[in-house]
C-alpha angles and dihedrals in degrees: 000000000000121000130180112193112190092322122186128182124190120176124221088256091061098256111146101213099170124029111190103322119186118186136145124198111190126207114280097025128135108209132175114210107202137172141122125289113291092018096121104268098122091046092056090053092046089053094047091052097042100244092127134022124241121243099217141352129037136291127188123191118185092329096317122115104223089208094067103040135089124226093254088055096053108134114271088213092091126089115197126205117192130203091235094049093226095216124168100251095203095052127073123241092264089048091050089055095041089051091056091048096046088051088072094040102263115168127234090261090054090053095050092049102041104035099060089046093054095043090053089049091058094038097252103110092122095050101060092116095045122105119231092251090059089057132083117242092257090052092049090053092051087052087052088050090051092050092053089050099044095088091050097243123192088229139031116204112199112196105197091322093175097043094109099039136088117250096264093051089044091056092048093052093050090049088052091051088048091055092047089053093051087056088062107271117127112236130204116183122191111201148143094203100114094184095060091045093051092046096056101048097212130140115300126204114191123198131188133173090351098309133098104245097178140007115182137145111236090015124151124238108224088353135099101304104039 
């Protein structure tokens, strides 16, 4: 569960990125976070992942207060998917996933059990020995999703996951995230792609100028409701 309680964030340069944000995301939800550039979306993600600290208010992430936690203690219950994939080019698909698992102390037995399952889930079971440069953009994003899933997180945060993909691949990635959500993982997707948001009819949280301006299940981004 994620809970923002009257959260403010002001950067050192004086930029007031968040201005009293209140938001709750419960376990098992699928939520789109939308808004124009500079609205505060990235700040929300950085606060959740512990990359930055809030200025005022309270933020709870899966039972942890982010005001009283060091970066090394950030909950391992989160999986992050980036727009630019951030794969290790000199490692195979399998090695990219094993690297993520070993970072939290997983054993060889854990790797052999978990990695094939996750690769099958994202449709890449035949690509385990390929390098990122041998894959298409959509396949690389699937590897990034697999890496986010491999440590069995409670929640996946996808930051503009389709920004570098064509419309067909974007739809495939979003459908994969929907399937992952149906299997029980909470999903938060940050995006500016209104067509994808409107197609899926999930909960839409809209932010503008550091404030939540709309929060509605089945809402439309840049449509009638938002």
